[in-house]
mmCIF file of the N, C-alpha and C atoms, coordinates in Angstrom:
data_MODEL
# 
_entry.id   MODEL 
# 
loop_
_atom_site.group_PDB 
_atom_site.id 
_atom_site.type_symbol 
_atom_site.label_atom_id 
_atom_site.label_alt_id 
_atom_site.label_comp_id 
_atom_site.label_asym_id 
_atom_site.label_entity_id 
_atom_site.label_seq_id 
_atom_site.pdbx_PDB_ins_code 
_atom_site.Cartn_x 
_atom_site.Cartn_y 
_atom_site.Cartn_z 
_atom_site.occupancy 
_atom_site.B_iso_or_equiv 
_atom_site.pdbx_formal_charge 
_atom_site.auth_seq_id 
_atom_site.auth_comp_id 
_atom_site.auth_asym_id 
_atom_site.auth_atom_id 
_atom_site.pdbx_PDB_model_num 
ATOM 1   N N  . UNK A 1 1  ? -5.265  20.602 -1.659 1.00 0.00 ? 1  UNK A N  1 
ATOM 2   C CA . UNK A 1 1  ? -5.033  20.101 -0.405 1.00 0.00 ? 1  UNK A CA 1 
ATOM 3   C C  . UNK A 1 1  ? -6.011  19.574 0.187  1.00 0.00 ? 1  UNK A C  1 
ATOM 4   N N  . UNK A 1 2  ? -6.022  18.586 0.743  1.00 0.00 ? 2  UNK A N  1 
ATOM 5   C CA . UNK A 1 2  ? -7.233  17.838 1.456  1.00 0.00 ? 2  UNK A CA 1 
ATOM 6   C C  . UNK A 1 2  ? -6.861  17.629 2.915  1.00 0.00 ? 2  UNK A C  1 
ATOM 7   N N  . UNK A 1 3  ? -7.874  17.122 3.719  1.00 0.00 ? 3  UNK A N  1 
ATOM 8   C CA . UNK A 1 3  ? -7.878  16.880 4.984  1.00 0.00 ? 3  UNK A CA 1 
ATOM 9   C C  . UNK A 1 3  ? -8.530  15.417 5.434  1.00 0.00 ? 3  UNK A C  1 
ATOM 10  N N  . UNK A 1 4  ? -7.881  14.816 6.274  1.00 0.00 ? 4  UNK A N  1 
ATOM 11  C CA . UNK A 1 4  ? -8.348  13.711 6.653  1.00 0.00 ? 4  UNK A CA 1 
ATOM 12  C C  . UNK A 1 4  ? -8.782  13.648 8.059  1.00 0.00 ? 4  UNK A C  1 
ATOM 13  N N  . UNK A 1 5  ? -10.234 13.374 8.570  1.00 0.00 ? 5  UNK A N  1 
ATOM 14  C CA . UNK A 1 5  ? -10.612 13.339 9.861  1.00 0.00 ? 5  UNK A CA 1 
ATOM 15  C C  . UNK A 1 5  ? -10.612 11.642 10.347 1.00 0.00 ? 5  UNK A C  1 
ATOM 16  N N  . UNK A 1 6  ? -9.922  11.653 11.372 1.00 0.00 ? 6  UNK A N  1 
ATOM 17  C CA . UNK A 1 6  ? -9.530  10.459 11.992 1.00 0.00 ? 6  UNK A CA 1 
ATOM 18  C C  . UNK A 1 6  ? -10.682 10.192 13.097 1.00 0.00 ? 6  UNK A C  1 
ATOM 19  N N  . UNK A 1 7  ? -11.687 9.060  13.077 1.00 0.00 ? 7  UNK A N  1 
ATOM 20  C CA . UNK A 1 7  ? -12.722 8.991  13.907 1.00 0.00 ? 7  UNK A CA 1 
ATOM 21  C C  . UNK A 1 7  ? -12.479 8.030  14.870 1.00 0.00 ? 7  UNK A C  1 
ATOM 22  N N  . UNK A 1 8  ? -13.178 7.835  16.021 1.00 0.00 ? 8  UNK A N  1 
ATOM 23  C CA . UNK A 1 8  ? -13.137 6.655  16.992 1.00 0.00 ? 8  UNK A CA 1 
ATOM 24  C C  . UNK A 1 8  ? -14.295 6.009  16.765 1.00 0.00 ? 8  UNK A C  1 
ATOM 25  N N  . UNK A 1 9  ? -14.016 4.853  16.457 1.00 0.00 ? 9  UNK A N  1 
ATOM 26  C CA . UNK A 1 9  ? -15.034 3.839  16.142 1.00 0.00 ? 9  UNK A CA 1 
ATOM 27  C C  . UNK A 1 9  ? -15.479 3.546  14.716 1.00 0.00 ? 9  UNK A C  1 
ATOM 28  N N  . UNK A 1 10 ? -15.175 4.452  13.767 1.00 0.00 ? 10 UNK A N  1 
ATOM 29  C CA . UNK A 1 10 ? -15.950 4.532  12.531 1.00 0.00 ? 10 UNK A CA 1 
ATOM 30  C C  . UNK A 1 10 ? -14.636 4.911  11.187 1.00 0.00 ? 10 UNK A C  1 
ATOM 31  N N  . UNK A 1 11 ? -14.944 4.635  10.263 1.00 0.00 ? 11 UNK A N  1 
ATOM 32  C CA . UNK A 1 11 ? -13.734 4.930  8.983  1.00 0.00 ? 11 UNK A CA 1 
ATOM 33  C C  . UNK A 1 11 ? -13.350 6.501  8.988  1.00 0.00 ? 11 UNK A C  1 
ATOM 34  N N  . UNK A 1 12 ? -12.191 6.514  8.504  1.00 0.00 ? 12 UNK A N  1 
ATOM 35  C CA . UNK A 1 12 ? -11.892 8.048  8.412  1.00 0.00 ? 12 UNK A CA 1 
ATOM 36  C C  . UNK A 1 12 ? -12.433 8.718  7.189  1.00 0.00 ? 12 UNK A C  1 
ATOM 37  N N  . UNK A 1 13 ? -12.591 10.042 7.390  1.00 0.00 ? 13 UNK A N  1 
ATOM 38  C CA . UNK A 1 13 ? -13.043 10.557 6.024  1.00 0.00 ? 13 UNK A CA 1 
ATOM 39  C C  . UNK A 1 13 ? -12.305 11.715 5.606  1.00 0.00 ? 13 UNK A C  1 
ATOM 40  N N  . UNK A 1 14 ? -12.198 11.924 4.193  1.00 0.00 ? 14 UNK A N  1 
ATOM 41  C CA . UNK A 1 14 ? -11.475 12.544 3.617  1.00 0.00 ? 14 UNK A CA 1 
ATOM 42  C C  . UNK A 1 14 ? -12.146 13.800 2.946  1.00 0.00 ? 14 UNK A C  1 
ATOM 43  N N  . UNK A 1 15 ? -11.800 14.926 3.094  1.00 0.00 ? 15 UNK A N  1 
ATOM 44  C CA . UNK A 1 15 ? -12.605 15.946 2.340  1.00 0.00 ? 15 UNK A CA 1 
ATOM 45  C C  . UNK A 1 15 ? -11.420 17.043 1.510  1.00 0.00 ? 15 UNK A C  1 
ATOM 46  N N  . UNK A 1 16 ? -12.038 17.761 0.651  1.00 0.00 ? 16 UNK A N  1 
ATOM 47  C CA . UNK A 1 16 ? -11.163 18.660 0.005  1.00 0.00 ? 16 UNK A CA 1 
ATOM 48  C C  . UNK A 1 16 ? -10.697 19.715 0.349  1.00 0.00 ? 16 UNK A C  1 
ATOM 49  N N  . UNK A 1 17 ? -11.619 20.473 0.989  1.00 0.00 ? 17 UNK A N  1 
ATOM 50  C CA . UNK A 1 17 ? -11.466 21.867 1.293  1.00 0.00 ? 17 UNK A CA 1 
ATOM 51  C C  . UNK A 1 17 ? -11.753 22.160 2.682  1.00 0.00 ? 17 UNK A C  1 
ATOM 52  N N  . UNK A 1 18 ? -11.073 23.411 3.243  1.00 0.00 ? 18 UNK A N  1 
ATOM 53  C CA . UNK A 1 18 ? -11.382 23.897 4.626  1.00 0.00 ? 18 UNK A CA 1 
ATOM 54  C C  . UNK A 1 18 ? -12.791 24.028 4.920  1.00 0.00 ? 18 UNK A C  1 
ATOM 55  N N  . UNK A 1 19 ? -13.657 24.384 3.728  1.00 0.00 ? 19 UNK A N  1 
ATOM 56  C CA . UNK A 1 19 ? -15.071 24.633 3.836  1.00 0.00 ? 19 UNK A CA 1 
ATOM 57  C C  . UNK A 1 19 ? -15.844 23.304 4.196  1.00 0.00 ? 19 UNK A C  1 
ATOM 58  N N  . UNK A 1 20 ? -15.144 22.306 3.522  1.00 0.00 ? 20 UNK A N  1 
ATOM 59  C CA . UNK A 1 20 ? -16.122 21.135 3.491  1.00 0.00 ? 20 UNK A CA 1 
ATOM 60  C C  . UNK A 1 20 ? -15.682 20.432 4.885  1.00 0.00 ? 20 UNK A C  1 
ATOM 61  N N  . UNK A 1 21 ? -14.378 20.903 5.322  1.00 0.00 ? 21 UNK A N  1 
ATOM 62  C CA . UNK A 1 21 ? -14.090 20.291 6.755  1.00 0.00 ? 21 UNK A CA 1 
ATOM 63  C C  . UNK A 1 21 ? -14.705 20.591 7.747  1.00 0.00 ? 21 UNK A C  1 
ATOM 64  N N  . UNK A 1 22 ? -14.877 21.981 7.692  1.00 0.00 ? 22 UNK A N  1 
ATOM 65  C CA . UNK A 1 22 ? -15.726 22.707 9.031  1.00 0.00 ? 22 UNK A CA 1 
ATOM 66  C C  . UNK A 1 22 ? -17.157 22.167 8.991  1.00 0.00 ? 22 UNK A C  1 
ATOM 67  N N  . UNK A 1 23 ? -17.862 22.042 7.514  1.00 0.00 ? 23 UNK A N  1 
ATOM 68  C CA . UNK A 1 23 ? -19.013 21.527 7.730  1.00 0.00 ? 23 UNK A CA 1 
ATOM 69  C C  . UNK A 1 23 ? -19.188 20.124 8.199  1.00 0.00 ? 23 UNK A C  1 
ATOM 70  N N  . UNK A 1 24 ? -18.199 19.371 7.989  1.00 0.00 ? 24 UNK A N  1 
ATOM 71  C CA . UNK A 1 24 ? -18.288 17.935 8.465  1.00 0.00 ? 24 UNK A CA 1 
ATOM 72  C C  . UNK A 1 24 ? -17.885 18.153 9.919  1.00 0.00 ? 24 UNK A C  1 
ATOM 73  N N  . UNK A 1 25 ? -17.202 18.741 10.349 1.00 0.00 ? 25 UNK A N  1 
ATOM 74  C CA . UNK A 1 25 ? -16.890 18.885 11.941 1.00 0.00 ? 25 UNK A CA 1 
ATOM 75  C C  . UNK A 1 25 ? -18.095 19.497 12.623 1.00 0.00 ? 25 UNK A C  1 
ATOM 76  N N  . UNK A 1 26 ? -18.621 20.213 12.063 1.00 0.00 ? 26 UNK A N  1 
ATOM 77  C CA . UNK A 1 26 ? -19.987 20.885 12.763 1.00 0.00 ? 26 UNK A CA 1 
ATOM 78  C C  . UNK A 1 26 ? -21.019 19.962 13.015 1.00 0.00 ? 26 UNK A C  1 
ATOM 79  N N  . UNK A 1 27 ? -20.966 18.822 12.201 1.00 0.00 ? 27 UNK A N  1 
ATOM 80  C CA . UNK A 1 27 ? -22.053 17.908 12.138 1.00 0.00 ? 27 UNK A CA 1 
ATOM 81  C C  . UNK A 1 27 ? -21.607 16.465 12.776 1.00 0.00 ? 27 UNK A C  1 
ATOM 82  N N  . UNK A 1 28 ? -20.710 16.598 13.343 1.00 0.00 ? 28 UNK A N  1 
ATOM 83  C CA . UNK A 1 28 ? -19.874 15.539 14.059 1.00 0.00 ? 28 UNK A CA 1 
ATOM 84  C C  . UNK A 1 28 ? -19.997 15.591 15.608 1.00 0.00 ? 28 UNK A C  1 
ATOM 85  N N  . UNK A 1 29 ? -20.330 14.392 16.273 1.00 0.00 ? 29 UNK A N  1 
ATOM 86  C CA . UNK A 1 29 ? -20.514 14.535 17.810 1.00 0.00 ? 29 UNK A CA 1 
ATOM 87  C C  . UNK A 1 29 ? -19.167 14.579 18.351 1.00 0.00 ? 29 UNK A C  1 
ATOM 88  N N  . UNK A 1 30 ? -19.239 15.460 19.293 1.00 0.00 ? 30 UNK A N  1 
ATOM 89  C CA . UNK A 1 30 ? -18.105 15.903 20.144 1.00 0.00 ? 30 UNK A CA 1 
ATOM 90  C C  . UNK A 1 30 ? -17.262 14.333 20.735 1.00 0.00 ? 30 UNK A C  1 
ATOM 91  N N  . UNK A 1 31 ? -16.089 14.400 20.809 1.00 0.00 ? 31 UNK A N  1 
ATOM 92  C CA . UNK A 1 31 ? -15.605 13.272 21.563 1.00 0.00 ? 31 UNK A CA 1 
ATOM 93  C C  . UNK A 1 31 ? -15.367 12.034 20.711 1.00 0.00 ? 31 UNK A C  1 
ATOM 94  N N  . UNK A 1 32 ? -15.567 12.115 19.156 1.00 0.00 ? 32 UNK A N  1 
ATOM 95  C CA . UNK A 1 32 ? -15.630 11.190 18.360 1.00 0.00 ? 32 UNK A CA 1 
ATOM 96  C C  . UNK A 1 32 ? -14.283 11.406 17.296 1.00 0.00 ? 32 UNK A C  1 
ATOM 97  N N  . UNK A 1 33 ? -14.065 12.466 17.281 1.00 0.00 ? 33 UNK A N  1 
ATOM 98  C CA . UNK A 1 33 ? -12.805 12.730 16.393 1.00 0.00 ? 33 UNK A CA 1 
ATOM 99  C C  . UNK A 1 33 ? -11.318 12.658 17.028 1.00 0.00 ? 33 UNK A C  1 
ATOM 100 N N  . UNK A 1 34 ? -10.630 11.629 16.592 1.00 0.00 ? 34 UNK A N  1 
ATOM 101 C CA . UNK A 1 34 ? -9.141  11.365 17.444 1.00 0.00 ? 34 UNK A CA 1 
ATOM 102 C C  . UNK A 1 34 ? -8.287  12.577 16.655 1.00 0.00 ? 34 UNK A C  1 
ATOM 103 N N  . UNK A 1 35 ? -8.247  12.676 15.522 1.00 0.00 ? 35 UNK A N  1 
ATOM 104 C CA . UNK A 1 35 ? -7.312  13.759 14.965 1.00 0.00 ? 35 UNK A CA 1 
ATOM 105 C C  . UNK A 1 35 ? -7.827  14.288 13.616 1.00 0.00 ? 35 UNK A C  1 
ATOM 106 N N  . UNK A 1 36 ? -7.410  15.331 12.999 1.00 0.00 ? 36 UNK A N  1 
ATOM 107 C CA . UNK A 1 36 ? -7.603  16.247 11.885 1.00 0.00 ? 36 UNK A CA 1 
ATOM 108 C C  . UNK A 1 36 ? -6.080  16.273 11.338 1.00 0.00 ? 36 UNK A C  1 
ATOM 109 N N  . UNK A 1 37 ? -5.865  15.759 9.941  1.00 0.00 ? 37 UNK A N  1 
ATOM 110 C CA . UNK A 1 37 ? -4.518  15.620 9.329  1.00 0.00 ? 37 UNK A CA 1 
ATOM 111 C C  . UNK A 1 37 ? -4.748  16.611 7.980  1.00 0.00 ? 37 UNK A C  1 
ATOM 112 N N  . UNK A 1 38 ? -3.981  17.482 7.750  1.00 0.00 ? 38 UNK A N  1 
ATOM 113 C CA . UNK A 1 38 ? -3.923  18.205 6.558  1.00 0.00 ? 38 UNK A CA 1 
ATOM 114 C C  . UNK A 1 38 ? -2.934  17.291 5.622  1.00 0.00 ? 38 UNK A C  1 
ATOM 115 N N  . UNK A 1 39 ? -3.645  16.784 4.518  1.00 0.00 ? 39 UNK A N  1 
ATOM 116 C CA . UNK A 1 39 ? -2.827  16.406 3.633  1.00 0.00 ? 39 UNK A CA 1 
ATOM 117 C C  . UNK A 1 39 ? -2.080  16.973 2.183  1.00 0.00 ? 39 UNK A C  1 
ATOM 118 N N  . UNK A 1 40 ? -0.830  16.863 2.318  1.00 0.00 ? 40 UNK A N  1 
ATOM 119 C CA . UNK A 1 40 ? -0.345  17.503 1.211  1.00 0.00 ? 40 UNK A CA 1 
ATOM 120 C C  . UNK A 1 40 ? 0.123   16.565 0.014  1.00 0.00 ? 40 UNK A C  1 
ATOM 121 N N  . UNK A 1 41 ? 0.374   17.294 -1.258 1.00 0.00 ? 41 UNK A N  1 
ATOM 122 C CA . UNK A 1 41 ? 0.466   16.734 -2.453 1.00 0.00 ? 41 UNK A CA 1 
ATOM 123 C C  . UNK A 1 41 ? 1.772   15.830 -2.418 1.00 0.00 ? 41 UNK A C  1 
ATOM 124 N N  . UNK A 1 42 ? 2.505   16.255 -1.913 1.00 0.00 ? 42 UNK A N  1 
ATOM 125 C CA . UNK A 1 42 ? 3.972   15.230 -1.582 1.00 0.00 ? 42 UNK A CA 1 
ATOM 126 C C  . UNK A 1 42 ? 3.989   13.871 -0.624 1.00 0.00 ? 42 UNK A C  1 
ATOM 127 N N  . UNK A 1 43 ? 2.686   13.794 0.047  1.00 0.00 ? 43 UNK A N  1 
ATOM 128 C CA . UNK A 1 43 ? 2.388   12.545 0.918  1.00 0.00 ? 43 UNK A CA 1 
ATOM 129 C C  . UNK A 1 43 ? 2.565   12.916 2.279  1.00 0.00 ? 43 UNK A C  1 
ATOM 130 N N  . UNK A 1 44 ? 3.142   14.164 2.576  1.00 0.00 ? 44 UNK A N  1 
ATOM 131 C CA . UNK A 1 44 ? 3.451   14.273 3.908  1.00 0.00 ? 44 UNK A CA 1 
ATOM 132 C C  . UNK A 1 44 ? 1.939   14.678 4.708  1.00 0.00 ? 44 UNK A C  1 
ATOM 133 N N  . UNK A 1 45 ? 1.815   14.581 5.869  1.00 0.00 ? 45 UNK A N  1 
ATOM 134 C CA . UNK A 1 45 ? 0.674   15.091 6.464  1.00 0.00 ? 45 UNK A CA 1 
ATOM 135 C C  . UNK A 1 45 ? 0.733   15.847 7.874  1.00 0.00 ? 45 UNK A C  1 
ATOM 136 N N  . UNK A 1 46 ? 0.340   16.986 8.428  1.00 0.00 ? 46 UNK A N  1 
ATOM 137 C CA . UNK A 1 46 ? 0.464   17.586 9.800  1.00 0.00 ? 46 UNK A CA 1 
ATOM 138 C C  . UNK A 1 46 ? -0.932  17.344 10.365 1.00 0.00 ? 46 UNK A C  1 
ATOM 139 N N  . UNK A 1 47 ? -0.964  17.326 11.604 1.00 0.00 ? 47 UNK A N  1 
ATOM 140 C CA . UNK A 1 47 ? -2.002  17.381 12.621 1.00 0.00 ? 47 UNK A CA 1 
ATOM 141 C C  . UNK A 1 47 ? -2.522  19.068 12.620 1.00 0.00 ? 47 UNK A C  1 
ATOM 142 N N  . UNK A 1 48 ? -3.764  19.111 12.530 1.00 0.00 ? 48 UNK A N  1 
ATOM 143 C CA . UNK A 1 48 ? -4.215  20.666 12.622 1.00 0.00 ? 48 UNK A CA 1 
ATOM 144 C C  . UNK A 1 48 ? -5.327  20.410 13.512 1.00 0.00 ? 48 UNK A C  1 
ATOM 145 N N  . UNK A 1 49 ? -5.119  19.308 14.560 1.00 0.00 ? 49 UNK A N  1 
ATOM 146 C CA . UNK A 1 49 ? -6.426  19.135 15.286 1.00 0.00 ? 49 UNK A CA 1 
ATOM 147 C C  . UNK A 1 49 ? -6.549  20.396 16.364 1.00 0.00 ? 49 UNK A C  1 
ATOM 148 N N  . UNK A 1 50 ? -5.414  21.251 16.813 1.00 0.00 ? 50 UNK A N  1 
ATOM 149 C CA . UNK A 1 50 ? -6.010  22.544 17.817 1.00 0.00 ? 50 UNK A CA 1 
ATOM 150 C C  . UNK A 1 50 ? -6.430  23.245 17.079 1.00 0.00 ? 50 UNK A C  1 
ATOM 151 N N  . UNK A 1 51 ? -6.328  23.512 15.666 1.00 0.00 ? 51 UNK A N  1 
ATOM 152 C CA . UNK A 1 51 ? -6.680  24.787 14.861 1.00 0.00 ? 51 UNK A CA 1 
ATOM 153 C C  . UNK A 1 51 ? -8.394  24.475 14.799 1.00 0.00 ? 51 UNK A C  1 
ATOM 154 N N  . UNK A 1 52 ? -8.906  23.244 14.481 1.00 0.00 ? 52 UNK A N  1 
ATOM 155 C CA . UNK A 1 52 ? -10.096 23.003 14.055 1.00 0.00 ? 52 UNK A CA 1 
ATOM 156 C C  . UNK A 1 52 ? -10.767 22.356 15.293 1.00 0.00 ? 52 UNK A C  1 
ATOM 157 N N  . UNK A 1 53 ? -10.503 21.874 16.451 1.00 0.00 ? 53 UNK A N  1 
ATOM 158 C CA . UNK A 1 53 ? -11.346 21.533 17.237 1.00 0.00 ? 53 UNK A CA 1 
ATOM 159 C C  . UNK A 1 53 ? -12.590 22.331 17.869 1.00 0.00 ? 53 UNK A C  1 
ATOM 160 N N  . UNK A 1 54 ? -12.391 23.495 17.719 1.00 0.00 ? 54 UNK A N  1 
ATOM 161 C CA . UNK A 1 54 ? -13.289 24.398 18.292 1.00 0.00 ? 54 UNK A CA 1 
ATOM 162 C C  . UNK A 1 54 ? -14.675 24.371 17.253 1.00 0.00 ? 54 UNK A C  1 
ATOM 163 N N  . UNK A 1 55 ? -14.808 23.764 16.141 1.00 0.00 ? 55 UNK A N  1 
ATOM 164 C CA . UNK A 1 55 ? -15.843 23.382 15.334 1.00 0.00 ? 55 UNK A CA 1 
ATOM 165 C C  . UNK A 1 55 ? -16.531 22.130 15.362 1.00 0.00 ? 55 UNK A C  1 
ATOM 166 N N  . UNK A 1 56 ? -15.986 21.245 16.345 1.00 0.00 ? 56 UNK A N  1 
ATOM 167 C CA . UNK A 1 56 ? -16.474 19.845 16.401 1.00 0.00 ? 56 UNK A CA 1 
ATOM 168 C C  . UNK A 1 56 ? -17.871 20.058 17.292 1.00 0.00 ? 56 UNK A C  1 
ATOM 169 N N  . UNK A 1 57 ? -18.638 19.523 16.593 1.00 0.00 ? 57 UNK A N  1 
ATOM 170 C CA . UNK A 1 57 ? -20.210 19.515 17.416 1.00 0.00 ? 57 UNK A CA 1 
ATOM 171 C C  . UNK A 1 57 ? -20.868 20.906 17.434 1.00 0.00 ? 57 UNK A C  1 
ATOM 172 N N  . UNK A 1 58 ? -20.434 21.903 16.787 1.00 0.00 ? 58 UNK A N  1 
ATOM 173 C CA . UNK A 1 58 ? -20.862 23.173 16.985 1.00 0.00 ? 58 UNK A CA 1 
ATOM 174 C C  . UNK A 1 58 ? -22.390 23.541 16.354 1.00 0.00 ? 58 UNK A C  1 
ATOM 175 N N  . UNK A 1 59 ? -22.647 22.842 15.360 1.00 0.00 ? 59 UNK A N  1 
ATOM 176 C CA . UNK A 1 59 ? -23.715 23.234 14.498 1.00 0.00 ? 59 UNK A CA 1 
ATOM 177 C C  . UNK A 1 59 ? -24.742 22.073 14.194 1.00 0.00 ? 59 UNK A C  1 
ATOM 178 N N  . UNK A 1 60 ? -24.654 20.910 15.023 1.00 0.00 ? 60 UNK A N  1 
ATOM 179 C CA . UNK A 1 60 ? -25.200 19.975 14.310 1.00 0.00 ? 60 UNK A CA 1 
ATOM 180 C C  . UNK A 1 60 ? -26.847 19.924 14.041 1.00 0.00 ? 60 UNK A C  1 
ATOM 181 N N  . UNK A 1 61 ? -27.423 20.580 14.868 1.00 0.00 ? 61 UNK A N  1 
ATOM 182 C CA . UNK A 1 61 ? -28.857 20.693 14.907 1.00 0.00 ? 61 UNK A CA 1 
ATOM 183 C C  . UNK A 1 61 ? -28.999 22.244 14.962 1.00 0.00 ? 61 UNK A C  1 
ATOM 184 N N  . UNK A 1 62 ? -30.325 22.505 14.382 1.00 0.00 ? 62 UNK A N  1 
ATOM 185 C CA . UNK A 1 62 ? -30.895 23.945 14.551 1.00 0.00 ? 62 UNK A CA 1 
ATOM 186 C C  . UNK A 1 62 ? -32.276 23.805 14.873 1.00 0.00 ? 62 UNK A C  1 
ATOM 187 N N  . UNK A 1 63 ? -32.567 24.077 16.203 1.00 0.00 ? 63 UNK A N  1 
ATOM 188 C CA . UNK A 1 63 ? -33.987 24.008 16.654 1.00 0.00 ? 63 UNK A CA 1 
ATOM 189 C C  . UNK A 1 63 ? -34.997 25.167 16.575 1.00 0.00 ? 63 UNK A C  1 
ATOM 190 N N  . UNK A 1 64 ? -34.691 26.271 15.539 1.00 0.00 ? 64 UNK A N  1 
ATOM 191 C CA . UNK A 1 64 ? -35.531 27.379 15.530 1.00 0.00 ? 64 UNK A CA 1 
ATOM 192 C C  . UNK A 1 64 ? -36.759 27.091 14.506 1.00 0.00 ? 64 UNK A C  1 
# 
């Protein structure tokens, strides 16, 4: 299973795992993600934006 991140103003990105998705979202600026879709092998996709939006922009920089 993979995930597609749909951005505003830049190309969509596909990641292969949930862990990779979370890392990508943490390094993404808030307000730039339009949708996050779970892609199934059958070709069907479901929006999982509500589940993962809490990770967006969470850890882009570390000032310690």
